[in-house]
C-alpha positions as a Markdown table, in Angstrom:
| # | Residue | x | y | z |
|---|---|---|---|---|
| 1 | Met | 28.5 | 40.9 | 18.2 |
| 2 | Ile | 26.5 | 40.8 | 15.0 |
| 3 | Pro | 23.9 | 38.1 | 15.9 |
| 4 | Phe | 22.5 | 35.5 | 13.5 |
| 5 | Gly | 19.0 | 37.0 | 13.8 |
| 6 | Glu | 15.7 | 35.9 | 12.4 |
| 7 | Trp | 16.0 | 34.5 | 8.8 |
| 8 | Leu | 14.3 | 37.1 | 6.6 |
| 9 | Pro | 15.0 | 36.3 | 2.9 |
| 10 | Asp | 12.2 | 38.6 | 1.8 |
| 11 | Gln | 14.0 | 41.7 | 3.1 |
| 12 | Pro | 17.0 | 43.3 | 1.4 |
| 13 | Pro | 20.4 | 42.3 | 2.6 |
| 14 | Leu | 21.6 | 45.8 | 3.6 |
| 15 | Gln | 20.6 | 46.5 | 7.2 |
| 16 | Asn | 18.4 | 43.4 | 7.2 |
| 17 | Pro | 17.3 | 43.0 | 10.9 |
| 18 | Gly | 18.0 | 39.3 | 10.7 |
| 19 | Ala | 20.0 | 36.7 | 8.8 |
| 20 | Thr | 20.0 | 36.5 | 5.0 |
| 21 | Val | 20.9 | 32.7 | 4.9 |
| 22 | Ala | 19.9 | 30.1 | 7.5 |
| 23 | Thr | 20.3 | 26.7 | 5.8 |
| 24 | Asn | 20.2 | 23.3 | 7.5 |
| 25 | Val | 19.5 | 24.8 | 10.9 |
| 26 | Ile | 16.6 | 25.2 | 13.4 |
| 27 | Pro | 15.6 | 28.6 | 14.8 |
| 28 | Asp | 16.5 | 28.7 | 18.5 |
| 29 | Ala | 15.8 | 31.3 | 21.3 |
| 30 | Lys | 19.2 | 32.7 | 20.6 |
| 31 | Gly | 20.6 | 32.0 | 17.1 |
| 32 | Tyr | 20.2 | 28.5 | 15.6 |
| 33 | Ala | 20.6 | 24.8 | 16.4 |
| 34 | Pro | 21.6 | 22.0 | 14.1 |
| 35 | Phe | 19.2 | 20.0 | 11.8 |
| 36 | Gly | 19.8 | 16.3 | 11.8 |
| 37 | Ser | 20.2 | 14.2 | 8.6 |
| 38 | Leu | 18.1 | 11.2 | 7.7 |
| 39 | Ser | 18.6 | 7.8 | 9.3 |
| 40 | Glu | 17.0 | 4.7 | 7.7 |
| 41 | Met | 14.4 | 2.9 | 9.8 |
| 42 | Ser | 12.6 | 0.5 | 7.4 |
| 43 | Gly | 12.8 | -1.6 | 4.3 |
| 44 | Ala | 11.7 | -0.3 | 0.9 |
| 45 | Ala | 8.2 | 0.0 | -0.6 |
| 46 | Thr | 7.5 | -0.5 | -4.3 |
| 47 | Ala | 7.4 | 3.3 | -5.0 |
| 48 | Tyr | 7.9 | 6.5 | -3.2 |
| 49 | Leu | 5.7 | 6.8 | -0.1 |
| 50 | Arg | 2.7 | 9.1 | 0.0 |
| 51 | Gly | 1.5 | 8.8 | 3.6 |
| 52 | Ile | 2.6 | 7.7 | 7.1 |
| 53 | His | 0.5 | 6.8 | 10.1 |
| 54 | Ser | 1.0 | 5.2 | 13.5 |
| 55 | Thr | -1.3 | 3.7 | 16.0 |
| 56 | Lys | -1.2 | 1.3 | 19.0 |
| 57 | Thr | -3.1 | -1.9 | 19.7 |
| 58 | Asn | -5.1 | -2.2 | 23.0 |
| 59 | Ile | -2.0 | -3.6 | 24.6 |
| 60 | Ser | 0.1 | -0.6 | 23.4 |
| 61 | Thr | 1.9 | -2.5 | 20.6 |
| 62 | Val | 3.0 | 0.1 | 18.0 |
| 63 | Gln | 1.9 | -0.4 | 14.4 |
| 64 | Asn | 3.3 | 1.9 | 11.6 |
| 65 | Phe | 1.5 | 2.1 | 8.3 |
| 66 | Ala | 2.5 | 3.7 | 5.0 |
| 67 | Gly | 1.2 | 3.9 | 1.4 |
| 68 | Asp | 2.5 | 4.4 | -2.1 |
| 69 | Lys | 0.7 | 4.7 | -5.5 |
| 70 | Thr | -0.5 | 1.1 | -5.5 |
| 71 | Lys | -0.1 | -0.4 | -2.0 |
| 72 | Leu | -0.5 | 0.0 | 1.7 |
| 73 | Tyr | 2.1 | -1.3 | 4.1 |
| 74 | Lys | 2.6 | -2.2 | 7.7 |
| 75 | Gln | 6.1 | -2.0 | 9.2 |
| 76 | Asn | 7.3 | -5.4 | 10.4 |
| 77 | Ala | 8.4 | -4.9 | 14.1 |
| 78 | Thr | 11.0 | -7.7 | 13.8 |
| 79 | Thr | 12.6 | -7.1 | 10.4 |
| 80 | Asn | 11.6 | -3.5 | 9.8 |
| 81 | Ala | 10.3 | -4.5 | 6.3 |
| 82 | Leu | 7.3 | -2.7 | 4.9 |
| 83 | Asp | 4.9 | -5.7 | 4.5 |
| 84 | Asp | 2.3 | -5.4 | 1.8 |
| 85 | Val | -1.1 | -5.2 | 3.5 |
| 86 | Lys | -3.2 | -3.7 | 0.6 |
| 87 | Arg | -6.6 | -5.1 | 0.0 |
| 88 | Thr | -6.8 | -8.6 | -1.4 |
| 89 | Ser | -9.1 | -7.5 | -4.2 |
| 90 | Gly | -6.3 | -5.7 | -6.0 |
| 91 | Ala | -3.9 | -2.8 | -6.1 |
| 92 | Tyr | -4.8 | 0.9 | -5.8 |
| 93 | Asn | -4.1 | 3.6 | -8.4 |
| 94 | Leu | -3.4 | 7.0 | -6.9 |
| 95 | Ser | -3.0 | 9.9 | -9.3 |
| 96 | Asp | 0.2 | 12.0 | -9.2 |
| 97 | Glu | -1.4 | 14.6 | -6.9 |
| 98 | Glu | -3.1 | 12.2 | -4.5 |
| 99 | Gln | -1.7 | 11.3 | -1.1 |
| 100 | Trp | -2.8 | 8.8 | 1.6 |
| 101 | Gln | -4.5 | 10.1 | 4.7 |
| 102 | Phe | -5.4 | 7.9 | 7.8 |
| 103 | Val | -7.5 | 8.2 | 10.9 |
| 104 | Asp | -8.1 | 6.0 | 14.0 |
| 105 | Phe | -11.7 | 5.2 | 15.0 |
| 106 | Gly | -13.0 | 2.5 | 17.2 |
| 107 | Gly | -10.0 | 0.2 | 17.0 |
| 108 | Lys | -9.7 | 0.6 | 13.2 |
| 109 | Val | -7.4 | 2.5 | 10.9 |
| 110 | Ile | -9.4 | 4.1 | 8.1 |
| 111 | Ala | -7.5 | 5.2 | 5.0 |
| 112 | Ala | -8.5 | 7.6 | 2.2 |
| 113 | Gly | -6.5 | 9.2 | -0.6 |
| 114 | Ser | -8.0 | 8.6 | -4.0 |
| 115 | Leu | -11.1 | 9.0 | -6.1 |
| 116 | Ser | -10.3 | 5.5 | -7.6 |
| 117 | His | -11.3 | 3.4 | -4.6 |
| 118 | Pro | -13.5 | 3.5 | -1.5 |
| 119 | Leu | -12.2 | 4.1 | 2.0 |
| 120 | Gln | -10.1 | 1.3 | 3.4 |
| 121 | Glu | -10.3 | -0.3 | 6.8 |
| 122 | Tyr | -7.9 | -2.2 | 9.0 |
| 123 | Ser | -8.8 | -3.7 | 12.4 |
| 124 | Val | -5.8 | -3.0 | 14.6 |
| 125 | Gly | -4.5 | -6.2 | 16.2 |
| 126 | Ser | -6.5 | -8.6 | 14.1 |
| 127 | Ser | -6.5 | -7.7 | 10.3 |
| 128 | Ala | -4.0 | -9.1 | 7.9 |
| 129 | Asn | -4.9 | -6.7 | 5.1 |
| 130 | Phe | -6.9 | -3.6 | 4.5 |
| 131 | Ser | -10.3 | -4.0 | 2.9 |
| 132 | Asp | -12.9 | -1.9 | 1.1 |
| 133 | Ile | -15.7 | -0.3 | 3.1 |
| 134 | Ser | -18.5 | -1.2 | 0.8 |
| 135 | Thr | -20.9 | 1.7 | 1.7 |
| 136 | Ala | -18.1 | 4.3 | 1.8 |
| 137 | Pro | -17.4 | 6.9 | -0.9 |
| 138 | Asn | -14.1 | 7.2 | -2.7 |
| 139 | Ala | -12.5 | 10.2 | -1.0 |
| 140 | Arg | -9.3 | 12.2 | -1.1 |
| 141 | Tyr | -9.5 | 13.6 | 2.4 |
| 142 | Ile | -10.6 | 12.3 | 5.8 |
| 143 | Ala | -10.9 | 13.4 | 9.4 |
| 144 | Val | -12.8 | 12.5 | 12.6 |
| 145 | Val | -15.3 | 15.2 | 13.7 |
| 146 | Lys | -17.1 | 14.5 | 17.0 |
| 147 | Asn | -18.2 | 10.9 | 16.6 |
| 148 | Phe | -18.2 | 10.7 | 12.8 |
| 149 | Val | -15.7 | 9.9 | 10.1 |
| 150 | Val | -15.9 | 12.8 | 7.6 |
| 151 | Thr | -14.7 | 12.6 | 4.0 |
| 152 | Gly | -14.2 | 15.4 | 1.5 |
| 153 | Asn | -13.7 | 15.7 | -2.3 |
| 154 | Val | -15.6 | 12.5 | -2.9 |
| 155 | Ala | -16.9 | 10.2 | -5.7 |
| 156 | Tyr | -19.7 | 7.6 | -5.5 |
| 157 | Ser | -22.6 | 6.1 | -7.4 |
| 158 | Gly | -20.9 | 7.1 | -10.7 |
| 159 | Gly | -20.6 | 10.8 | -9.8 |
| 160 | Thr | -17.6 | 12.9 | -8.7 |
| 161 | His | -18.2 | 15.7 | -6.1 |
| 162 | Pro | -15.0 | 17.7 | -5.5 |
| 163 | Asp | -16.9 | 20.3 | -3.4 |
| 164 | Arg | -18.8 | 17.9 | -1.2 |
| 165 | Val | -18.2 | 16.4 | 2.2 |
| 166 | Arg | -19.9 | 13.1 | 3.3 |
| 167 | Trp | -19.8 | 11.5 | 6.7 |
| 168 | Ser | -20.4 | 8.2 | 8.4 |
| 169 | Gln | -23.1 | 7.0 | 10.7 |
| 170 | Leu | -22.8 | 8.1 | 14.3 |
| 171 | Asn | -20.1 | 6.1 | 16.1 |
| 172 | Asn | -19.8 | 3.8 | 13.1 |
| 173 | Pro | -16.7 | 4.3 | 10.9 |
| 174 | Thr | -17.7 | 1.6 | 8.4 |
| 175 | Ser | -21.2 | 2.5 | 7.5 |
| 176 | Tyr | -22.1 | 5.4 | 5.2 |
| 177 | Thr | -25.7 | 4.8 | 4.1 |
| 178 | Ile | -27.1 | 8.3 | 3.6 |
| 179 | Gly | -30.1 | 9.0 | 5.8 |
| 180 | Thr | -29.3 | 6.3 | 8.3 |
| 181 | Ala | -28.1 | 7.0 | 11.8 |
| 182 | Gln | -27.2 | 10.6 | 10.9 |
| 183 | Ala | -25.0 | 9.7 | 7.9 |
| 184 | Asp | -25.3 | 12.4 | 5.2 |
| 185 | Val | -23.7 | 14.8 | 2.7 |
| 186 | Gln | -23.2 | 18.5 | 2.2 |
| 187 | Asp | -22.1 | 20.5 | -0.8 |
| 188 | Ile | -20.0 | 23.7 | -0.1 |
| 189 | Pro | -20.9 | 26.2 | -2.8 |
| 190 | Asn | -18.7 | 29.0 | -4.2 |
| 191 | Ala | -15.6 | 27.8 | -2.4 |
| 192 | Gly | -13.9 | 25.6 | -5.0 |
| 193 | His | -12.7 | 22.1 | -4.4 |
| 194 | Val | -12.3 | 20.7 | -0.9 |
| 195 | Lys | -8.5 | 20.5 | -0.2 |
| 196 | Gly | -8.5 | 19.1 | 3.3 |
| 197 | Ile | -10.3 | 18.6 | 6.6 |
| 198 | Val | -9.1 | 19.1 | 10.2 |
| 199 | Gly | -11.1 | 17.2 | 12.8 |
| 200 | Gly | -11.9 | 17.7 | 16.5 |
| 201 | Glu | -14.9 | 18.9 | 18.4 |
| 202 | Phe | -15.8 | 20.8 | 15.2 |
| 203 | Gly | -14.5 | 20.3 | 11.7 |
| 204 | Thr | -12.5 | 22.8 | 9.6 |
| 205 | Val | -12.9 | 22.3 | 5.9 |
| 206 | Phe | -10.3 | 23.9 | 3.7 |
| 207 | Cys | -11.4 | 24.7 | 0.2 |
| 208 | Glu | -9.6 | 26.4 | -2.6 |
| 209 | Lys | -11.3 | 29.7 | -1.9 |
| 210 | Ala | -12.7 | 29.5 | 1.7 |
| 211 | Ile | -12.4 | 28.0 | 5.1 |
| 212 | Val | -15.6 | 26.5 | 6.4 |
| 213 | Arg | -16.6 | 25.3 | 9.9 |
| 214 | Met | -18.8 | 22.3 | 10.3 |
| 215 | Gln | -20.5 | 22.2 | 13.7 |
| 216 | Tyr | -22.5 | 19.3 | 15.1 |
| 217 | Val | -26.1 | 20.3 | 15.8 |
| 218 | Gly | -27.9 | 16.9 | 15.8 |
| 219 | Ser | -30.8 | 15.7 | 13.7 |
| 220 | Pro | -32.2 | 16.6 | 11.2 |
| 221 | Leu | -29.3 | 18.8 | 9.9 |
| 222 | Val | -26.6 | 16.9 | 11.8 |
| 223 | Phe | -24.0 | 19.5 | 10.9 |
| 224 | Ser | -24.2 | 23.2 | 10.3 |
| 225 | Phe | -21.8 | 24.7 | 7.8 |
| 226 | Glu | -20.5 | 28.3 | 8.1 |
| 227 | Thr | -17.9 | 30.0 | 5.9 |
| 228 | Ile | -15.5 | 31.6 | 8.3 |
| 229 | Glu | -13.1 | 33.2 | 5.8 |
| 230 | Gln | -12.9 | 33.8 | 2.1 |
| 231 | Lys | -9.3 | 32.5 | 2.0 |
| 232 | Gly | -8.4 | 28.9 | 1.2 |
| 233 | Thr | -5.5 | 26.8 | -0.1 |
| 234 | Pro | -4.5 | 25.2 | -3.4 |
| 235 | Phe | -2.0 | 22.9 | -1.5 |
| 236 | Ser | -3.7 | 20.0 | 0.1 |
| 237 | Gly | -0.5 | 18.7 | 1.5 |
| 238 | Gly | 0.3 | 22.0 | 3.1 |
| 239 | Ile | -2.2 | 21.8 | 6.0 |
| 240 | Ala | -0.7 | 20.9 | 9.4 |
| 241 | Ala | -2.7 | 21.1 | 12.6 |
| 242 | Leu | -2.1 | 21.1 | 16.3 |
| 243 | Gly | -5.9 | 21.2 | 16.7 |
| 244 | Pro | -8.9 | 22.9 | 15.1 |
| 245 | Ser | -7.8 | 26.3 | 16.6 |
| 246 | Gln | -4.2 | 26.1 | 15.6 |
| 247 | Ile | -3.9 | 25.1 | 11.9 |
| 248 | Phe | -0.9 | 26.1 | 9.8 |
| 249 | Tyr | -1.4 | 26.2 | 6.0 |
| 250 | Ile | -0.1 | 27.7 | 2.7 |
| 251 | Ser | -2.5 | 29.9 | 0.8 |
| 252 | Asp | -2.0 | 31.4 | -2.6 |
| 253 | Asp | -0.2 | 34.4 | -1.0 |
| 254 | Gly | 1.9 | 32.7 | 1.6 |
| 255 | Phe | 1.9 | 31.0 | 5.1 |
| 256 | Phe | -0.9 | 31.5 | 7.6 |
| 257 | Met | -2.1 | 30.2 | 11.0 |
| 258 | Phe | -5.8 | 29.7 | 11.3 |
| 259 | Asn | -6.9 | 30.1 | 15.0 |
| 260 | Gly | -10.5 | 29.0 | 14.5 |
| 261 | Gln | -11.8 | 32.5 | 13.8 |
| 262 | Gln | -9.3 | 34.1 | 11.3 |
| 263 | Ser | -6.1 | 33.5 | 9.4 |
| 264 | Ile | -3.0 | 35.2 | 10.8 |
| 265 | Pro | -0.1 | 35.8 | 8.4 |
| 266 | Ile | 3.1 | 34.2 | 9.7 |
| 267 | Gly | 5.3 | 34.5 | 6.6 |
| 268 | Ala | 4.5 | 38.0 | 5.3 |
| 269 | Gly | 7.7 | 40.2 | 5.0 |
| 270 | Lys | 9.7 | 37.1 | 6.0 |
| 271 | Val | 9.6 | 34.1 | 3.8 |
| 272 | Asp | 6.4 | 34.2 | 1.6 |
| 273 | Glu | 8.2 | 35.7 | -1.5 |
| 274 | Phe | 11.1 | 33.4 | -1.1 |
| 275 | Phe | 8.9 | 30.3 | -0.9 |
| 276 | Leu | 6.6 | 31.2 | -3.7 |
| 277 | Ala | 9.5 | 32.0 | -6.0 |
| 278 | Asp | 11.4 | 28.8 | -5.0 |
| 279 | Leu | 8.5 | 26.4 | -5.3 |
| 280 | Glu | 8.2 | 24.2 | -8.4 |
| 281 | Phe | 4.5 | 24.8 | -9.0 |
| 282 | Asn | 4.3 | 22.0 | -11.6 |
| 283 | Asn | 5.0 | 19.5 | -8.8 |
| 284 | Ala | 3.2 | 21.3 | -5.9 |
| 285 | Gly | 1.2 | 18.1 | -5.4 |
| 286 | Arg | 4.3 | 16.7 | -3.7 |
| 287 | Ile | 4.1 | 19.2 | -0.9 |
| 288 | Thr | 3.7 | 17.5 | 2.5 |
| 289 | Ser | 3.7 | 19.0 | 6.1 |
| 290 | Ala | 4.2 | 17.8 | 9.6 |
| 291 | Ile | 4.5 | 19.2 | 13.2 |
| 292 | Asp | 7.6 | 18.0 | 15.0 |
| 293 | Pro | 6.3 | 16.1 | 18.1 |
| 294 | Leu | 9.5 | 16.9 | 20.1 |
| 295 | Arg | 10.1 | 20.6 | 19.2 |
| 296 | Gln | 7.7 | 23.5 | 18.6 |
| 297 | Leu | 8.2 | 23.3 | 14.8 |
| 298 | Val | 6.0 | 23.0 | 11.8 |
| 299 | Met | 7.6 | 22.0 | 8.6 |
| 300 | Trp | 6.7 | 22.0 | 4.9 |
| 301 | Ser | 8.4 | 19.7 | 2.4 |
| 302 | Tyr | 8.5 | 20.8 | -1.2 |
| 303 | Pro | 10.3 | 20.5 | -4.5 |
| 304 | Ser | 12.2 | 23.7 | -5.4 |
| 305 | Thr | 12.5 | 25.1 | -8.9 |
| 306 | Asn | 13.2 | 22.5 | -11.6 |
| 307 | Asn | 12.9 | 19.6 | -9.2 |
| 308 | Thr | 10.4 | 16.8 | -9.6 |
| 309 | Ser | 10.6 | 15.5 | -6.0 |
| 310 | Pro | 11.0 | 17.3 | -2.7 |
| 311 | Asn | 14.5 | 18.6 | -1.9 |
| 312 | Lys | 13.8 | 21.3 | 0.7 |
| 313 | Ile | 12.0 | 21.7 | 4.0 |
| 314 | Ile | 10.9 | 25.1 | 5.2 |
| 315 | Ile | 10.8 | 25.3 | 9.0 |
| 316 | Tyr | 8.7 | 27.5 | 11.3 |
| 317 | Asn | 9.3 | 27.7 | 15.1 |
| 318 | Tyr | 5.7 | 28.7 | 16.1 |
| 319 | Ala | 6.8 | 29.4 | 19.7 |
| 320 | Leu | 9.4 | 32.0 | 18.5 |
| 321 | Gly | 7.9 | 33.0 | 15.2 |
| 322 | Lys | 11.2 | 32.3 | 13.4 |
| 323 | Trp | 12.0 | 30.5 | 10.2 |
| 324 | Ser | 14.8 | 28.5 | 8.5 |
| 325 | Val | 15.2 | 26.1 | 5.6 |
| 326 | Ala | 16.8 | 22.6 | 5.2 |
| 327 | Glu | 18.1 | 21.2 | 1.9 |
| 328 | Leu | 18.0 | 17.4 | 1.5 |
| 329 | Ala | 16.6 | 14.9 | -0.9 |
| 330 | His | 13.5 | 13.0 | 0.3 |
| 331 | Asp | 10.0 | 12.0 | -0.7 |
| 332 | Met | 7.7 | 13.3 | 2.1 |
| 333 | Ile | 7.5 | 14.1 | 5.8 |
| 334 | Gly | 5.2 | 13.0 | 8.6 |
| 335 | Val | 5.1 | 11.6 | 12.1 |
| 336 | Ser | 5.5 | 8.0 | 13.3 |
| 337 | Leu | 6.0 | 6.0 | 16.5 |
| 338 | Thr | 9.2 | 4.2 | 17.3 |
| 339 | Leu | 8.8 | 0.4 | 17.2 |
| 340 | Gly | 11.4 | -0.2 | 20.0 |
| 341 | Lys | 14.5 | -2.2 | 19.5 |
| 342 | Ser | 16.5 | -4.8 | 21.5 |
| 343 | Leu | 20.2 | -5.1 | 21.0 |
| 344 | Glu | 19.6 | -8.3 | 19.0 |
| 345 | Ser | 17.0 | -6.6 | 16.7 |
| 346 | Leu | 19.4 | -3.8 | 15.8 |
| 347 | Asp | 20.8 | -6.1 | 13.2 |
| 348 | Ser | 17.8 | -5.3 | 11.1 |
| 349 | Ile | 19.1 | -1.7 | 10.9 |
| 350 | Ser | 22.9 | -2.4 | 10.8 |
| 351 | Thr | 25.2 | -5.3 | 11.5 |
| 352 | Ser | 27.6 | -2.9 | 13.1 |
| 353 | Ile | 26.8 | -1.0 | 16.3 |
| 354 | Asp | 29.5 | 1.5 | 15.3 |
| 355 | Ala | 27.6 | 2.1 | 12.0 |
| 356 | Leu | 24.4 | 3.2 | 13.7 |
| 357 | Thr | 23.6 | 6.8 | 13.0 |
| 358 | Ala | 21.7 | 7.3 | 16.3 |
| 359 | Ser | 23.1 | 6.8 | 19.8 |
| 360 | Leu | 22.0 | 3.6 | 21.6 |
| 361 | Asp | 20.2 | 5.7 | 24.2 |
| 362 | Ser | 18.2 | 7.6 | 21.5 |
| 363 | Arg | 14.4 | 7.6 | 21.7 |
| 364 | Ala | 14.7 | 6.1 | 18.1 |
| 365 | Tyr | 15.2 | 2.7 | 19.8 |
| 366 | Lys | 12.5 | 3.2 | 22.5 |
| 367 | Gly | 9.1 | 1.9 | 21.6 |
| 368 | Gly | 6.1 | 4.2 | 21.5 |
| 369 | Ser | 7.9 | 7.5 | 21.2 |
| 370 | Phe | 6.7 | 10.0 | 18.6 |
| 371 | Gln | 9.3 | 11.1 | 16.0 |
| 372 | Leu | 9.5 | 13.3 | 13.0 |
| 373 | Thr | 9.7 | 11.0 | 10.0 |
| 374 | Ala | 10.5 | 11.2 | 6.3 |
| 375 | Ser | 10.6 | 8.9 | 3.4 |
| 376 | Lys | 13.5 | 8.6 | 1.0 |
| 377 | Asp | 14.4 | 5.9 | -1.5 |
| 378 | Asn | 10.9 | 4.4 | -0.8 |
| 379 | Lys | 11.9 | 3.8 | 2.9 |
| 380 | Leu | 11.0 | 5.4 | 6.2 |
| 381 | His | 13.7 | 7.5 | 7.9 |
| 382 | Asn | 13.9 | 9.6 | 11.1 |
| 383 | Phe | 16.1 | 12.6 | 11.6 |
| 384 | Ser | 18.5 | 11.1 | 14.1 |
| 385 | Gly | 21.5 | 11.2 | 11.9 |
| 386 | Ala | 24.5 | 13.6 | 12.1 |
| 387 | Ala | 23.9 | 17.3 | 11.7 |
| 388 | Leu | 23.6 | 18.5 | 8.1 |
| 389 | Ala | 26.3 | 20.9 | 7.0 |
| 390 | Ala | 24.9 | 24.3 | 8.0 |
| 391 | Ala | 25.3 | 27.8 | 6.5 |
| 392 | Leu | 24.4 | 31.1 | 8.2 |
| 393 | Glu | 24.9 | 34.6 | 6.8 |
| 394 | Thr | 24.6 | 37.9 | 8.6 |
| 395 | Ala | 22.8 | 40.9 | 7.2 |
| 396 | Glu | 24.9 | 43.2 | 5.1 |
| 397 | Phe | 26.5 | 46.0 | 7.1 |
| 398 | Glu | 28.4 | 49.2 | 6.3 |
| 399 | Pro | 31.0 | 49.8 | 9.1 |
| 400 | Gln | 31.0 | 53.6 | 8.4 |
| 401 | Glu | 28.5 | 55.2 | 6.2 |
| 402 | Gly | 29.9 | 56.5 | 2.9 |
| 403 | Arg | 33.4 | 55.1 | 3.6 |
| 404 | Tyr | 35.2 | 52.1 | 2.3 |
| 405 | Ser | 36.4 | 49.6 | 5.0 |
| 406 | Met | 38.6 | 46.6 | 5.4 |
| 407 | Ile | 37.8 | 43.4 | 7.3 |
| 408 | Thr | 40.8 | 41.5 | 8.5 |
| 409 | Ser | 39.4 | 39.0 | 10.8 |
| 410 | Val | 36.1 | 37.3 | 11.7 |
| 411 | Ser | 35.2 | 35.5 | 15.0 |
| 412 | Pro | 32.2 | 33.2 | 14.7 |
| 413 | Tyr | 30.5 | 32.2 | 17.9 |
| 414 | Val | 29.5 | 28.5 | 17.6 |
| 415 | Thr | 29.4 | 26.1 | 20.5 |
| 416 | Thr | 30.2 | 22.5 | 20.3 |
| 417 | Gly | 27.9 | 19.6 | 21.1 |
| 418 | Gly | 30.7 | 17.4 | 22.2 |
| 419 | Ser | 34.4 | 17.1 | 21.2 |
| 420 | Ser | 35.6 | 20.2 | 19.5 |
| 421 | Ser | 37.8 | 18.0 | 17.2 |
| 422 | Ala | 34.6 | 16.9 | 15.5 |
| 423 | Leu | 33.6 | 20.5 | 14.7 |
| 424 | Val | 34.7 | 22.6 | 11.7 |
| 425 | Val | 33.7 | 26.2 | 11.5 |
| 426 | Lys | 34.7 | 28.4 | 8.5 |
| 427 | Ser | 33.9 | 32.0 | 7.6 |
| 428 | Ala | 33.9 | 33.9 | 4.4 |
| 429 | Val | 33.1 | 37.6 | 3.7 |
| 430 | Gly | 31.1 | 38.9 | 0.9 |
| 431 | Thr | 31.9 | 42.4 | -0.2 |
| 432 | Arg | 30.5 | 44.9 | -2.8 |
| 433 | Ser | 31.0 | 48.6 | -3.4 |
| 434 | Arg | 27.6 | 49.4 | -4.9 |
| 435 | Gln | 24.1 | 48.1 | -4.1 |
| 436 | Val | 23.6 | 47.2 | -7.8 |
| 437 | Asp | 26.6 | 44.8 | -7.7 |
| 438 | Ala | 26.6 | 41.2 | -6.6 |
| 439 | Pro | 28.9 | 40.5 | -3.6 |
| 440 | Thr | 32.2 | 38.8 | -4.1 |
| 441 | Phe | 33.1 | 36.3 | -1.4 |
| 442 | Thr | 36.5 | 35.4 | -0.1 |
| 443 | Ser | 37.6 | 31.8 | 0.3 |
| 444 | Asp | 36.4 | 30.0 | 3.4 |
| 445 | Val | 38.8 | 30.3 | 6.3 |
| 446 | Thr | 38.8 | 27.9 | 9.2 |
| 447 | Ile | 38.9 | 29.3 | 12.7 |
| 448 | Asp | 42.3 | 29.2 | 14.4 |
| 449 | Ala | 43.2 | 28.5 | 18.1 |
| 450 | Asn | 42.1 | 32.0 | 19.0 |
| 451 | Asn | 38.6 | 31.6 | 17.4 |
| 452 | Asn | 39.6 | 33.9 | 14.6 |
| 453 | Cys | 39.2 | 33.5 | 10.8 |
| 454 | Arg | 42.1 | 35.6 | 9.3 |
| 455 | Leu | 41.1 | 37.0 | 6.0 |
| 456 | Arg | 41.3 | 40.3 | 4.1 |
| 457 | Thr | 38.7 | 42.1 | 2.0 |
| 458 | Asn | 38.0 | 45.7 | 1.1 |
| 459 | Gly | 34.8 | 47.4 | 0.1 |
| 460 | Arg | 31.8 | 49.4 | 1.3 |
| 461 | Tyr | 29.3 | 46.8 | 2.2 |
| 462 | His | 30.1 | 43.5 | 3.9 |
| 463 | Arg | 28.3 | 40.3 | 5.0 |
| 464 | Val | 29.7 | 37.3 | 6.7 |
| 465 | Arg | 28.9 | 33.7 | 5.9 |
| 466 | Val | 29.7 | 31.0 | 8.4 |
| 467 | Ser | 29.8 | 27.3 | 7.4 |
| 468 | Ile | 29.5 | 24.6 | 10.1 |
| 469 | Thr | 30.1 | 20.8 | 9.9 |
| 470 | Gly | 30.4 | 18.3 | 12.7 |
| 471 | Asn | 29.0 | 18.1 | 16.2 |
| 472 | Trp | 27.8 | 21.6 | 17.1 |
| 473 | Gln | 25.1 | 22.9 | 19.4 |
| 474 | Asn | 24.4 | 26.6 | 19.0 |
| 475 | Ala | 25.4 | 29.3 | 16.5 |
| 476 | Leu | 25.0 | 32.8 | 17.9 |
| 477 | Gly | 26.7 | 35.3 | 15.6 |
| 478 | Ile | 30.0 | 36.9 | 14.7 |
| 479 | Thr | 32.3 | 39.8 | 15.4 |
| 480 | Ala | 34.5 | 41.4 | 12.7 |
| 481 | Asp | 37.7 | 43.5 | 12.9 |
| 482 | Thr | 37.1 | 46.4 | 10.6 |
| 483 | Ala | 39.1 | 49.5 | 9.7 |
| 484 | Val | 38.1 | 52.5 | 7.6 |
| 485 | Ser | 40.1 | 52.5 | 4.4 |
| 486 | Gly | 39.1 | 55.7 | 2.6 |
| 487 | Arg | 36.3 | 57.4 | 0.6 |
| 488 | Arg | 35.6 | 57.1 | -3.1 |
């Protein structure tokens, strides 16, 4: 069997040790698994969403928040509507490259995202609207480090400081008076603009040209700052963290994992060239990232060439070190908590049980469960819908070196996730005689009762593409019937 190996688009097709195409699939221990389509879970915001956050009240009631260019929203647990909970003093005005970020601290949700307004606070369980934190800076980035709320790339008192971090008073997320209760500021020189902060026992500040650790040392310095690495990121939305010692990010030259001490390349020789060639740099401010809470996956959403909004998600299984890509229109990705649904409240999603895209026993209807989330059409969605149409392509192979060969049949090894009648598997063979030629593919042929796709093609180099629609579970690889047909 020729397996569907690791997706390696940066390597040439001939004798590629992995797969040359792995679209709308998830890397699995052996082969690939399906990637679900989007399933609507909220009403619409005014504009496309730029941030998602979930928290719980002290009685474990889930509250989901989101934001767009001018408003902040809280999802209505009864109707699923995105209720406007922006500040009463007026709308916000995020620039095209700004996104909302949220943290929880002391029973409050604190939101940052723009140099146009100060931090916003919302008391979980009691507030009706967000409100300005009067002593706080305007800030693009926010995190909790030790017992402080830390902001980065800030503006206040008439000045803009893109290379500065500023933090709150100790154990007080709503007071930022410099010099009081350890609240202070710190410029980070020679590192470019601050592009993101990851919190925890220590802070990791990502700048354009460096990664800096901020370590709590107490008064009078409060925090020490140490440049760990002269490598940074231009993509603020491309930072996704499991913790301060496992941070995935995109640098100028590809994908990396920062382990707290150094950056380890994870895309070199695999997907870096593909991604950097595919990304629409003019709209790179639309990049977002998330770690799937149910599977060991980190994902980056991005607009590909000539697209103004995200249309692809590149996927990395950090347990296996393998990649894939999904193609679907959306606005951003994140993580949220399920609100929980009774049978009666399912009417807010669909008036027909048969029309629900997720099974009734899905965690999508169980309250308090983490779920990978996306926005599309200004609405929140999860990925519980039917599997997207998948495509997998083997490496290019030469059955006998220097000889032409004929392929007469392909057997794809794809397992069903339920009834085989809901599964359609087709194969096509791409053939070329010279490496300088583009391959010519046969028409797609559906598998017959013997698991064979009967086709006929002649050439020197071959690759097999398998297309899968319906209810499937695993795609492992193919076998091909070949015969030497001569020498030219």
